C-alpha positions as a printed Julia matrix, in Angstrom:
710×3 Matrix{Float64}:
 -119.65  58.92  -11.76
 -120.57  58.03   -8.23
 -123.6   58.59   -6.15
 -121.76  58.33   -2.68
 -123.62  58.18    0.86
 -121.72  58.26    3.72
 -123.04  58.27    7.52
 -120.35  58.37   10.72
 -120.77  58.37   14.37
 -118.54  57.91   17.64
 -118.87  54.97   18.98
 -117.26  53.42   22.08
 -113.76  54.5    21.39
 -113.38  54.97   18.01
 -115.41  56.08   14.84
 -118.11  54.19   12.83
 -118.48  55.12    9.6
 -120.68  53.24    6.79
 -120.55  54.21    3.06
 -121.9   53.04   -0.12
 -122.42  54.17   -3.62
 -118.84  54.03   -4.8
 -117.5   49.97   -4.92
 -119.45  47.09   -6.2
 -122.36  48.95   -7.82
 -124.13  45.96   -9.35
 -124.67  44.11   -6.44
 -127.98  44.53   -4.86
 -126.61  46.21   -1.71
 -122.87  47.06   -0.69
 -121.24  49.22    1.98
 -118.03  49.64    3.91
 -117.96  49.62    7.3
 -115.09  51.3     8.99
 -114.13  51.24   12.77
 -110.93  52.79   13.76
 -108.79  51.44   10.7
 -110.68  48.27   10.27
 -112.91  48.13    7.18
 -114.95  45.56    6.02
 -116.76  45.11    2.36
 -120.39  43.65    2.99
 -121.84  42.69   -1.06
 -125.62  41.44   -1.03
 -126.91  39.95   -3.81
 -130.54  37.84   -3.97
 -132.08  36.08   -6.97
 -135.39  37.79   -8.19
 -137.39  34.68   -7.89
 -137.17  31.28   -5.88
 -136.05  27.92   -7.82
 -139.19  25.88   -8.7
 -140.06  23.41   -6.02
 -137.66  24.9    -3.48
 -139.18  24.6     0.06
 -136.22  26.31    2.26
 -134.59  29.64    2.35
 -131.1   29.78    0.84
 -129.23  32.4     2.45
 -125.24  32.01    2.24
 -123.07  33.99    4.4
 -119.01  34.02    3.47
 -116.72  36.16    5.65
 -113.26  36.26    4.46
 -110.04  37.7     5.63
 -107.69  39.28    3.1
 -103.86  39.25    4.41
 -103.23  42.32    2.62
 -105.62  43.99    5.12
 -102.96  43.84    7.75
  -99.99  44.14    5.11
  -99.29  40.31    5.29
  -98.28  37.78    2.64
 -100.01  34.39    3.36
  -98.09  31.48    4.21
  -97.8   28.24    2.43
  -96.43  27.17   -0.77
  -98.97  29.17   -3.3
  -99.02  32.44   -1.04
 -102.56  32.82   -1.42
 -105.61  32.89    0.59
 -106.88  29.05    0.49
 -109.69  27.44    2.33
 -111.48  29.09    4.98
 -110.01  29.25    8.5
 -111.49  28.53   11.66
 -111.88  32.11   12.31
 -113.47  32.85    8.96
 -116.11  29.95    9.27
 -116.83  31.1    13.04
 -117.6   34.53   11.83
 -119.6   33.53    8.77
 -121.71  31.64   11.35
 -121.77  34.54   13.71
 -123.12  36.6    11.09
 -125.6   34.08    9.65
 -127.72  33.15   12.88
 -128.92  37.21   13.69
 -129.89  37.9    10.16
 -131.46  34.4     8.98
 -134.74  34.89   11.22
 -135.19  38.39   10.1
 -136.3   37.63    6.38
 -140.12  37.75    5.55
 -141.69  34.39    6.07
 -142.14  32.42    2.61
 -139.11  34.17    1.37
 -137.32  31.46   -0.43
 -134.86  33.07   -3.29
 -131.22  32.59   -2.77
 -129.45  35.36   -1.08
 -125.61  35.49   -0.82
 -123.86  37.55    1.66
 -120.25  38.39    1.34
 -117.99  40.5     3.64
 -114.33  40.99    2.84
 -111.98  42.36    5.1
 -110.09  45.04    3.44
 -108.1   46.52    5.98
 -107.15  45.59    9.92
 -105.94  48.01   12.41
 -104.7   44.9    14.71
 -106.99  46.57   17.5
 -110.78  46.22   16.52
 -111.75  42.65   15.45
 -113.3   42.82   12.23
 -116.12  40.11   13.21
 -118.36  42.81   14.64
 -117.8   45.36   11.95
 -118.82  42.78    9.27
 -121.6   41.7    11.07
 -122.8   46.0    10.7
 -121.95  46.15    7.07
 -123.78  42.98    6.52
 -126.74  44.58    8.08
 -126.63  47.65    6.5
 -126.17  45.99    2.94
 -129.35  43.96    3.29
 -131.21  47.14    4.68
 -130.51  49.21    1.48
 -130.53  45.91   -0.98
 -134.41  46.16   -1.5
 -134.54  42.4    -0.15
 -137.34  41.71    2.01
 -135.28  42.05    5.26
 -136.53  42.83    8.74
 -133.73  44.46    9.7
 -131.62  45.99   10.52
 -129.73  44.33   13.38
 -126.39  45.54   14.63
 -123.84  43.95   17.0
 -121.43  44.73   19.71
 -118.54  43.12   21.7
 -118.73  43.4    25.4
 -115.66  42.75   28.07
 -116.09  42.5    31.86
 -113.02  44.15   34.09
 -113.13  44.97   37.79
 -117.17  44.68   37.74
 -117.45  46.98   34.94
 -118.49  46.39   31.47
 -116.24  47.45   28.23
 -117.7   48.04   24.79
 -115.78  46.7    21.94
 -112.37  45.69   23.89
 -109.19  45.45   21.51
 -108.04  42.08   19.76
 -105.38  41.94   22.16
 -107.59  42.38   25.09
 -109.5   39.25   24.04
 -106.89  37.15   22.14
 -106.11  35.22   25.25
 -108.47  35.76   28.24
 -106.64  32.73   30.27
 -103.51  35.0    30.52
 -104.99  38.39   31.53
 -106.48  37.73   34.64
 -108.47  41.31   34.65
 -110.54  40.5    31.77
 -113.06  37.9    32.4
 -115.52  38.01   29.25
 -115.57  38.1    25.59
 -119.27  38.14   24.53
 -120.69  39.37   21.15
 -124.15  39.93   21.1
 -126.59  41.12   18.04
 -130.04  42.11   17.99
 -132.66  44.63   16.63
 -134.06  47.64   18.12
 -136.38  45.51   20.05
 -134.66  42.22   20.8
 -131.75  40.12   21.22
 -131.24  37.88   18.74
 -128.1   36.01   18.96
 -125.28  35.61   21.55
 -121.7   34.16   21.48
 -119.3   34.05   24.52
 -116.17  33.07   26.13
 -116.16  33.53   29.93
 -114.62  32.94   33.55
 -117.5   31.82   35.95
 -119.56  34.64   35.75
 -122.69  34.55   37.54
 -126.12  34.53   35.95
 -126.86  38.31   36.78
 -123.39  39.11   34.97
 -124.19  37.3    31.91
 -127.37  39.0    31.84
 -126.24  42.09   32.4
 -123.64  41.85   29.57
 -126.1   40.8    27.29
 -128.16  44.05   28.31
 -125.49  46.36   27.93
 -124.33  44.79   24.67
 -127.85  45.4    23.39
 -128.0   48.92   24.76
 -124.7   50.05   23.3
 -125.48  48.87   19.64
 -128.55  51.17   19.14
 -127.12  53.96   17.78
 -125.7   51.72   15.13
 -129.1   50.83   14.47
 -129.85  54.36   14.06
 -126.96  55.1    11.9
 -127.63  52.07    9.44
 -131.65  53.34    9.16
 -130.03  56.82    8.33
 -127.85  55.53    5.19
 -130.97  53.68    4.28
 -132.98  56.56    4.05
 -130.49  58.39    1.65
 -129.63  55.36   -0.25
 -132.07  52.03   -0.08
 -133.18  51.09   -3.25
 -137.11  50.36   -4.08
 -138.14  47.42   -1.83
 -138.74  44.04   -3.6
 -142.53  43.53   -4.6
 -142.78  40.5    -2.32
 -145.98  39.09   -0.85
 -145.57  35.83    1.17
 -147.71  33.08   -0.31
 -151.19  32.53    0.88
 -151.16  28.55    1.88
 -153.72  28.64    4.33
 -156.21  26.39    2.19
 -153.56  23.84    1.58
 -152.73  23.9     5.41
 -156.4   23.54    6.23
 -156.58  20.5     4.14
 -153.48  19.05    5.38
 -154.51  19.79    9.19
 -157.83  18.15    8.48
 -156.2   15.14    6.95
 -153.62  14.54    9.67
 -153.66  16.42   12.84
 -154.79  13.51   14.83
 -152.11  10.99   13.13
 -149.44  13.73   14.07
 -150.68  13.94   17.56
 -150.29  10.13   17.84
 -146.74  10.16   16.12
 -145.58  12.97   18.38
 -146.86  10.57   21.78
 -144.12   8.1    21.02
 -141.02   8.97   23.3
 -138.49   6.51   21.63
 -136.9    8.93   18.76
 -136.54   6.28   15.93
 -139.97   4.98   16.26
 -141.1    8.66   16.31
 -139.36   9.53   13.56
 -141.13   6.57   11.34
 -144.29   7.35   12.71
 -144.11  11.17   11.77
 -142.85  10.23    8.2
 -145.76   7.58    8.1
 -148.48  10.29    9.12
 -146.73  12.71    6.28
 -147.42  10.11    3.94
 -150.99   9.32    5.13
 -151.86  13.21    4.83
 -150.31  13.66    0.89
 -152.3   10.35   -0.17
 -155.16  12.24    0.68
 -154.3   15.45   -1.19
 -155.24  16.44   -4.85
 -152.65  16.48   -7.42
 -152.54  20.36   -7.25
 -152.0   20.24   -3.42
 -149.2   17.76   -3.79
 -147.5   20.13   -6.51
 -148.03  23.22   -4.46
 -144.2   24.46   -3.29
 -145.87  25.26    0.03
 -146.68  21.95    0.95
 -143.12  21.57    2.94
 -144.24  24.75    4.77
 -147.58  23.16    5.68
 -146.51  20.18    6.83
 -143.82  21.48    8.86
 -146.38  24.23   10.14
 -148.85  21.41   11.39
 -145.73  19.59   13.35
 -145.03  22.61   15.11
 -148.65  23.24   16.13
 -148.71  19.82   17.36
 -145.54  20.13   19.47
 -145.64  23.69   20.58
 -149.49  23.26   21.63
 -148.66  20.62   24.16
 -146.29  22.16   25.82
 -147.09  25.4    26.53
 -150.83  24.67   27.06
 -150.47  21.3    29.01
 -146.57  21.34   30.07
 -146.42  18.0    28.29
 -143.31  17.29   26.14
 -142.61  14.55   23.15
 -140.63  12.56   25.6
 -143.15  12.77   28.76
 -140.85  14.8    30.71
 -141.44  17.96   32.87
 -140.23  21.28   31.4
 -137.04  21.37   33.69
 -136.29  17.88   33.91
 -132.73  16.64   32.66
 -132.91  13.24   30.84
 -131.22  10.29   32.9
 -127.56  10.31   32.28
 -124.55   7.49   32.33
 -120.91   8.86   32.46
 -117.95   6.24   32.46
 -114.32   6.91   32.12
 -110.99   5.09   31.24
 -112.9    2.6    28.66
 -110.26   2.94   26.02
 -106.69   1.13   27.49
 -104.28   2.86   25.09
 -105.57   6.2    24.98
 -104.13   8.96   27.87
 -107.72   9.67   29.07
 -111.06   8.83   27.76
 -115.07   9.3    28.69
 -118.34   8.02   27.5
 -121.32  10.47   28.08
 -124.41   9.41   27.62
 -127.54  11.6    28.17
 -130.76  10.19   26.88
 -130.37   9.24   23.32
 -127.55  11.52   23.31
 -124.0   10.24   23.57
 -120.43  11.72   23.16
 -117.08   9.46   23.13
 -114.46  12.1    24.14
 -110.52  11.2    23.99
 -107.83  13.1    25.52
 -104.39  13.13   24.21
 -101.38  14.56   26.18
  -98.53  16.21   23.87
  -95.56  18.12   24.0
  -94.79  21.72   22.98
  -93.92  20.26   19.44
  -97.4   19.42   19.12
  -99.07  23.15   19.61
 -101.14  24.31   16.84
  -99.4   27.43   14.9
 -101.93  29.68   14.16
 -101.32  32.5    11.38
 -104.08  35.32   11.97
 -104.47  38.38   10.35
 -103.24  40.19   13.71
 -100.24  37.75   14.45
  -98.92  34.25   14.74
  -99.79  32.32   17.94
  -99.5   29.02   19.37
 -102.4   27.28   21.12
 -101.71  24.23   23.27
 -105.69  23.31   23.59
 -107.35  21.83   20.84
 -111.07  19.92   20.63
 -112.14  18.81   17.66
 -115.75  17.46   16.99
 -117.22  15.05   14.62
 -121.01  14.23   13.81
 -120.93  10.95   11.57
 -124.28  10.56    9.72
 -124.76   7.05   12.2
 -125.41   9.21   15.09
 -128.68  10.08   14.0
 -129.35   6.88   12.24
 -128.85   8.06    8.71
 -126.44   7.7     5.41
 -124.86  10.87    4.62
 -122.0   12.66    3.44
 -118.82  11.51    5.35
 -115.92  13.81    5.0
 -114.01  16.86    6.22
 -115.67  19.06    9.31
 -118.26  21.3     7.86
 -119.44  24.68    9.66
 -121.49  22.79   12.08
 -118.48  20.73   13.18
 -116.47  23.72   13.45
 -118.75  25.56   15.17
 -120.2   22.82   17.82
 -116.31  22.09   18.52
 -115.29  26.07   19.45
 -118.74  26.24   21.56
 -117.32  23.56   23.52
 -113.51  24.67   23.24
 -114.9   28.05   24.91
 -116.51  26.11   27.8
 -113.51  24.42   28.83
 -110.64  26.71   28.44
 -111.45  28.56   31.46
 -110.82  25.95   33.76
 -107.5   24.58   32.16
 -104.32  24.93   34.67
 -101.69  27.77   33.34
  -99.12  26.43   30.76
  -96.13  26.59   33.61
  -98.27  24.37   35.82
  -99.09  21.8    33.34
  -96.74  21.91   30.5
  -98.53  19.77   28.03
 -100.39  20.41   24.6
 -104.07  19.14   25.29
 -106.14  17.81   22.27
 -109.63  16.55   22.81
 -111.45  14.76   20.39
 -115.38  14.24   20.51
 -117.35  11.68   18.39
 -120.58  11.9    18.64
 -122.09   8.5    18.48
 -125.74   9.15   19.33
 -127.66  12.57   18.82
 -131.01  13.54   19.81
 -130.62  17.09   21.79
 -127.29  19.0    22.27
 -124.07  17.06   21.15
 -121.89  20.42   21.81
 -122.92  20.38   25.3
 -122.51  16.39   25.68
 -119.12  17.04   24.12
 -118.52  19.44   26.96
 -119.24  17.01   29.77
 -117.73  14.11   28.14
 -114.44  16.45   27.36
 -114.51  17.48   31.1
 -114.27  13.85   32.41
 -112.1   12.65   29.8
 -108.96  15.51   30.7
 -109.57  14.44   33.92
 -109.23  10.78   33.59
 -106.19  11.85   31.57
 -104.73  13.85   35.03
 -105.22  17.23   33.65
 -105.6   19.54   37.02
 -108.66  21.26   35.66
 -110.06  24.27   38.39
 -113.36  22.58   38.56
 -115.72  19.98   36.1
 -117.36  21.64   33.56
 -120.96  20.63   32.4
 -123.4   22.39   29.59
 -127.47  22.23   29.27
 -129.27  23.23   26.04
 -132.18  25.28   26.83
 -135.28  25.75   24.51
 -138.14  28.07   24.28
 -141.89  27.95   23.08
 -143.35  31.41   22.52
 -147.08  31.52   21.44
 -148.38  34.99   20.16
 -150.31  35.5    23.33
 -147.25  36.15   24.88
 -147.59  32.71   26.71
 -143.96  30.94   27.18
 -142.46  27.63   28.34
 -138.75  27.3    28.88
 -137.76  23.89   28.24
 -134.46  22.01   30.12
 -132.22  19.44   28.19
 -134.17  19.98   24.69
 -134.55  16.94   22.46
 -133.75  17.43   18.64
 -137.54  18.17   17.53
 -138.0   20.63   20.29
 -134.68  22.68   18.88
 -136.13  22.22   15.27
 -139.65  23.23   16.22
 -138.86  25.83   19.03
 -138.44  29.48   18.98
 -134.77  29.58   20.85
 -131.53  27.29   21.5
 -129.65  28.67   24.44
 -126.72  26.93   25.23
 -125.33  27.27   28.84
 -121.76  25.58   30.14
 -120.09  26.15   33.15
 -118.91  24.98   36.76
 -121.03  25.1    39.96
 -119.22  28.49   40.58
 -120.44  30.28   37.23
 -120.74  30.34   33.43
 -117.85  29.72   30.94
 -119.64  29.5    27.75
 -123.48  31.22   26.39
 -124.32  30.89   23.09
 -127.87  31.87   22.18
 -129.96  31.81   19.05
 -133.53  33.6    18.72
 -136.01  32.54   15.88
 -138.39  35.36   16.81
 -138.1   39.01   17.71
 -139.91  39.0    20.91
 -137.62  37.58   23.61
 -137.5   39.91   26.98
 -135.3   40.19   29.7
 -137.53  38.22   32.0
 -137.36  35.28   29.58
 -133.88  35.51   29.22
 -133.63  35.56   33.14
 -135.75  32.53   33.52
 -134.02  30.53   31.27
 -130.39  31.03   32.88
 -131.87  30.46   36.17
 -133.48  26.77   34.79
 -129.88  26.39   33.11
 -128.1   26.89   36.48
 -130.33  24.13   38.22
 -129.82  21.82   35.2
 -126.01  22.31   34.84
 -125.63  21.68   38.8
 -127.68  18.55   38.41
 -125.48  17.18   35.32
 -122.62  18.14   37.79
 -123.79  15.89   40.12
 -124.46  12.85   37.72
 -120.88  13.24   36.35
 -119.57  13.34   40.06
 -120.76   9.58   40.08
 -117.56   9.02   37.56
 -114.84  11.28   38.52
 -114.9   14.34   40.36
 -111.15  15.86   40.13
 -107.99  15.16   37.85
 -106.3   11.56   38.65
 -102.96  12.15   40.29
 -101.23   9.22   37.73
 -100.74   9.96   34.01
 -101.56   6.87   31.44
  -98.35   4.6    31.31
  -98.7    5.85   27.6
  -98.51   9.58   28.52
  -95.46  11.83   27.98
  -93.82  12.98   31.39
  -92.85  16.44   30.76
  -90.22  18.12   33.04
  -89.65  22.06   33.01
  -86.1   23.85   33.65
  -85.19  27.35   33.35
  -81.96  28.62   32.35
  -80.68  31.94   31.55
  -81.65  33.42   28.31
  -77.89  33.97   27.23
  -77.27  30.24   27.68
  -79.89  29.49   25.02
  -77.31  29.77   22.08
  -74.9   27.59   23.85
  -77.59  24.76   24.34
  -78.79  24.87   20.77
  -75.3   24.85   19.25
  -74.01  25.85   15.92
  -76.92  24.7    13.43
  -78.52  22.88   16.37
  -75.6   20.56   16.86
  -75.57  20.38   20.55
  -79.66  20.19   21.09
  -79.46  17.06   18.45
  -77.17  15.28   20.68
  -78.82  15.58   23.59
  -82.18  14.34   21.87
  -80.35  11.51   20.41
  -78.2   10.39   23.34
  -81.19  10.96   25.79
  -84.26   9.71   23.76
  -86.38  12.54   25.06
  -87.76  15.47   23.12
  -86.32  18.5    24.17
  -88.3   22.37   23.55
  -86.73  25.51   24.25
  -88.48  28.77   24.54
  -87.45  32.16   23.95
  -87.53  32.99   27.63
  -85.22  30.48   28.61
  -87.8   27.73   29.65
  -87.19  24.3    28.62
  -89.35  21.31   28.25
  -87.93  17.77   28.42
  -90.56  15.2    27.49
  -90.59  11.48   27.26
  -92.68   8.63   28.61
  -89.22   7.21   29.93
  -88.34   8.92   33.15
  -84.56   7.88   32.68
  -84.33   9.9    29.47
  -85.73  12.76   31.14
  -83.29  12.62   33.7
  -80.42  12.04   31.2
  -81.59  15.07   29.19
  -81.78  17.26   31.91
  -78.26  16.38   33.35
  -76.88  17.1    30.14
  -78.61  20.53   29.57
  -77.7   21.27   33.13
  -73.92  20.66   32.42
  -73.82  23.08   29.78
  -75.49  25.48   31.63
  -74.96  25.35   35.08
  -71.21  27.39   36.45
  -68.69  25.06   38.18
  -68.37  25.58   41.93
  -65.28  26.51   43.25
  -63.83  23.66   45.88
  -65.83  21.12   44.67
  -64.87  17.76   43.44
  -65.72  16.52   39.59
  -65.23  13.31   37.58
  -63.8   14.17   34.42
  -61.71  13.02   31.51
  -58.28  13.62   30.06
  -58.41  15.06   26.8
  -54.88  16.3    25.78
  -51.5   15.95   27.58
  -48.86  18.61   27.64
  -45.3   19.15   28.7
  -46.6   21.32   31.89
  -49.62  19.45   32.49
  -52.99  17.55   31.46
  -56.11  19.4    30.32
  -59.25  17.41   31.74
  -62.84  17.65   30.56
  -64.83  18.03   34.18
  -67.79  19.69   33.75
  -69.89  19.32   30.42
  -68.09  21.03   27.71
  -65.59  22.57   30.13
  -61.84  21.79   30.06
  -59.2   22.89   32.37
  -55.64  22.4    33.4
  -54.25  20.22   35.75
  -50.67  21.44   36.17
  -48.03  18.99   36.6
  -47.5   19.83   40.13
  -51.49  19.1    40.9
  -51.2   15.63   39.61
  -49.51  13.76   42.55
  -47.81  14.35   45.79
  -44.58  13.92   44.34
  -42.74  15.2    41.46
  -43.29  14.06   38.03
  -40.69  14.13   34.98
  -43.92  14.17   32.63
  -47.39  13.94   32.82
  -47.5   11.03   30.92
  -45.77   9.15   33.46
  -49.14   8.77   35.28
  -51.8    9.81   32.99
  -53.03   8.81   29.32
  -55.81  10.35   26.7
  -59.38   9.43   28.08
  -58.38   8.35   31.32
  -60.98   9.05   33.74
  -60.01  10.83   36.73
  -61.23  13.31   39.98
  -60.34  16.58   40.24
  -61.07  19.07   42.69
  -61.83  22.88   41.22
  -59.05  25.2    42.96
  -60.52  28.35   41.24
  -59.71  30.45   38.18
  -56.36  32.56   37.44
  -56.34  36.26   36.15
  -57.29  35.37   32.88
  -60.37  33.21   33.55
  -59.12  30.1    33.1
  -59.87  27.12   35.19
  -57.35  25.7    37.68
  -57.66  22.21   38.61
  -55.74  19.67   41.23
  -55.82  15.82   41.33
  -53.47  15.17   44.17
  -55.84  15.58   47.06
  -58.86  13.4    45.54
  -58.92   9.46   45.81
  -58.72   8.98   42.78
  -60.46   5.3    43.47
  -63.53   6.88   45.47
  -63.38  10.52   44.41
  -63.35  11.67   48.22
  -61.02  14.57   49.13
  -58.41  13.45   51.44
  -55.72  15.8    53.46
  -52.69  16.52   51.67
  -49.89  19.0    51.52
  -50.45  22.54   50.77
  -51.21  22.91   46.89
  -50.21  26.17   46.2
């Protein structure tokens, strides 16, 4: 019934197995990749013909995690997987980026790749396994895919690179000082296609070494996929890229000069209008058959690309007249919003980000339900890209894949410089509103967010800046690396290379390659040029602010922390939470108790914090023998009075210890509810508290000389 093909190899610390022929046999290609006990199924289907008139490549990648893979039941009311999580969205992008450029030019048939996590061993992250499974499924599907690719995760410990470190090692680099890098690299046999990373101020040489290490280590996986394809691949689709050379020559002769004139305009809005007018002029000179040709859009884009790329490589001339390594003018402003906790406006040329910081308490931490376990995050960054930022009308709604991806890139760049939770016990939420865009808005988000947090008083270890690099690589090997690329240079270039970090080193690197010819020499030049750009941007940012403010906004909460013994947590919470509710209601402060006995008390009012602190201290502290306390009489009996003197603690003042004279009954001088001063004499054999009043001045609370009280 089944025609199963299986290939296995030892890779790093576990066995990697690829299997096809048993499951999802009606898909064009289906491979289950297993690494350790983490298994991902990738199923590929593709349309056998393009939709009429379609002038783009409709590739869709979906990565989805099933909770059963880790033996868990989903949370929420419906108890089933719902909309994609942030991890699923980011992994879908991670797989899409390296495979998209490897489809044959001119192929515009719809392609669907679905990666499903079937099993998770809580040690090996499924994202790299899914990438390998998707590559293998595409390679055997018969689609015109010029792969295979493979992927690898790289860690960095004590100067040594580590292949495929565990989920726990990568979960929170900030709390693990030995781990300094979480890098995923994907590539073909000859070239790196994609890099995504989170780092702790690594040097350019260390980052380049990590990319090279990952590319070397993935080569056996590529061999394994080829071995599987030799046994199980379907016949390649009979596809020939359409020949539109005659159409391109017609387009070129009709409008090359008009396009050159349009791209000579430096202002983005004027240039966009001029390019659109040039296209309209070209179309007006074409025949009806040429206008109906589905390759017309491709021909127009090729003309734009040739005009832009030729000038850059041959003449070193960019669209806006800058030199290849020049950053656009920068303006930074902080503290522009009066009621927010921190704000900054970062403008670089025609790209602008309004970054706003909000400081919250432990109640504001984000609870994340992941396959490998539940955890909380106290650093949130949300990126918004409204249509008006590029002068367009369009969909305005919840964040899409692009917004989530750009926000995560900025998050990775900044988290390396955040203070530890013990030094700064706040939840930090950043929102980046992109108000203008022409060039990397994610890197503007990094710069603006760094300034915004410093404006809010967050003690960052160092300011962070980011810059987007581009590449024009010609067929003859000539190339130009561009600093601070414009939107058109990104759209028509061969590389999008984003580098963020401090003066000391790189905190995040993201690279997407559109051609399979990037050499280590080009990457090294791009990293060095990016460092110069980053240092320049940090200098411009320093004109606004160089370190976190020492004073918080009047509207931001203050948080004090205190540590109590873990065996006292129950007393502070009380039965059914009665005690903690009383503390919160009485003081007006927020109180957050953690399992290790750390208590965070938050309020914008310092008096409220002090009141809550005193109430908690009175519960957990132990009274000191020989010390005087103020108390309240709670009960009178024949042999004395019980006094509440230390939080909830009561003690007995024997009738003989009330005054320096004989009393018939304690009620002769005391009544319930009366405030009194008492001295703690000690504890009897049964642990009962012994108090005395007669040696304490009841007016002042000061101890005075008295007769022997024993």
